[in-house]
N, CA, C and O atoms as a DFTB+ gen file, in Angstrom:
132 C
 N C O
     1  1       1.202       1.398      51.338
     2  2       1.260       1.626      49.648
     3  2       1.294       2.203      49.001
     4  3       2.211       2.390      48.200
     5  1      -0.155       2.959      49.129
     6  2      -0.921       4.123      48.322
     7  2       0.559       5.254      48.661
     8  3       1.505       5.336      47.879
     9  1       0.503       5.702      49.414
    10  2       1.217       6.919      50.325
    11  2       2.648       6.363      49.886
    12  3       3.208       7.391      49.506
    13  1       3.367       5.530      49.757
    14  2       4.544       5.581      49.192
    15  2       4.767       5.673      47.515
    16  3       5.688       6.250      46.937
    17  1       3.857       5.072      47.029
    18  2       3.313       5.290      45.632
    19  2       3.232       6.976      45.238
    20  3       3.585       7.383      44.131
    21  1       2.953       7.464      45.819
    22  2       2.487       8.702      46.387
    23  2       3.741       9.933      46.226
    24  3       3.884      10.785      45.349
    25  1       4.581       9.627      47.479
    26  2       5.863      10.059      47.265
    27  2       6.492      10.239      46.497
    28  3       7.087      11.267      46.173
    29  1       6.446       8.329      45.669
    30  2       7.352       8.413      44.493
    31  2       7.012       9.111      43.455
    32  3       7.842       9.766      42.825
    33  1       5.859       9.066      43.170
    34  2       5.391       9.711      42.505
    35  2       6.199      11.333      42.204
    36  3       7.123      11.563      41.424
    37  1       5.530      12.222      43.052
    38  2       5.974      13.445      43.420
    39  2       7.311      13.444      43.743
    40  3       7.603      14.639      43.769
    41  1       8.358      12.761      44.021
    42  2       9.798      12.669      43.471
    43  2       9.996      12.714      42.405
    44  3      10.804      13.625      42.230
    45  1       9.646      12.091      41.163
    46  2       9.578      11.788      40.052
    47  2       9.485      13.028      39.442
    48  3      10.363      13.500      38.721
    49  1       8.263      13.650      39.765
    50  2       7.833      14.879      39.378
    51  2       8.883      16.053      39.334
    52  3       9.533      16.475      38.377
    53  1       8.856      16.480      40.731
    54  2       9.971      16.812      41.190
    55  2      11.523      17.157      40.311
    56  3      12.130      18.209      40.108
    57  1      11.753      15.932      39.985
    58  2      13.141      15.408      39.451
    59  2      13.033      16.002      37.899
    60  3      13.915      16.604      37.287
    61  1      11.869      15.703      37.499
    62  2      11.715      16.192      35.855
    63  2      11.244      17.451      36.044
    64  3      11.104      17.774      34.865
    65  1      10.907      18.370      36.655
    66  2      10.827      19.552      36.951
    67  2      11.990      20.577      36.828
    68  3      11.982      21.716      36.361
    69  1      13.284      19.632      37.542
    70  2      14.343      20.227      37.697
    71  2      15.260      19.900      36.531
    72  3      16.368      20.410      36.361
    73  1      14.695      19.012      35.755
    74  2      15.100      18.589      34.379
    75  2      14.901      19.231      33.545
    76  3      15.691      19.140      32.605
    77  1      13.826      20.158      33.438
    78  2      13.087      20.918      32.351
    79  2      13.809      22.381      32.628
    80  3      14.197      23.268      31.867
    81  1      13.811      22.221      34.119
    82  2      14.515      23.862      34.535
    83  2      16.108      23.961      33.627
    84  3      16.336      24.786      32.742
    85  1      16.890      23.104      34.024
    86  2      18.103      23.081      33.552
    87  2      18.418      23.187      32.047
    88  3      19.277      23.752      31.370
    89  1      17.030      22.161      31.751
    90  2      17.076      22.770      29.959
    91  2      17.290      23.610      29.529
    92  3      18.306      24.019      28.966
    93  1      15.884      24.231      29.817
    94  2      15.969      25.447      29.993
    95  2      16.667      26.249      29.724
    96  3      16.776      26.775      28.616
    97  1      17.516      26.586      31.098
    98  2      18.776      27.369      31.603
    99  2      19.940      26.980      30.452
   100  3      20.534      27.871      29.845
   101  1      20.217      25.472      30.205
   102  2      21.380      25.306      28.708
   103  2      20.746      26.141      27.788
   104  3      21.338      27.218      27.718
   105  1      19.786      26.069      27.066
   106  2      19.408      26.347      26.124
   107  2      19.477      28.282      25.844
   108  3      19.657      28.882      24.784
   109  1      19.221      28.924      27.458
   110  2      19.443      29.818      27.208
   111  2      20.797      30.738      26.852
   112  3      21.072      31.784      26.263
   113  1      21.596      29.452      27.741
   114  2      22.865      29.772      27.862
   115  2      23.655      29.931      26.396
   116  3      24.519      30.747      26.078
   117  1      22.989      28.756      25.551
   118  2      23.709      28.387      24.137
   119  2      23.234      29.691      23.227
   120  3      23.937      30.257      22.391
   121  1      21.908      30.021      23.583
   122  2      21.311      31.063      22.585
   123  2      22.397      32.404      23.073
   124  3      22.891      33.188      22.263
   125  1      22.617      32.448      24.533
   126  2      23.468      34.065      24.679
   127  2      24.564      34.049      23.799
   128  3      24.643      34.821      22.843
   129  1      25.493      33.127      24.103
   130  2      26.763      33.009      23.189
   131  2      26.605      32.937      21.764
   132  3      27.594      32.844      21.037
């Protein structure tokens, strides 16, 4: 149970990082133009 929960948390954490990264890239693209 704990291990499964831990995996879910790590997955969510990775998704959040990806979302943040994409958001930063979008902002940079907008400021470029």
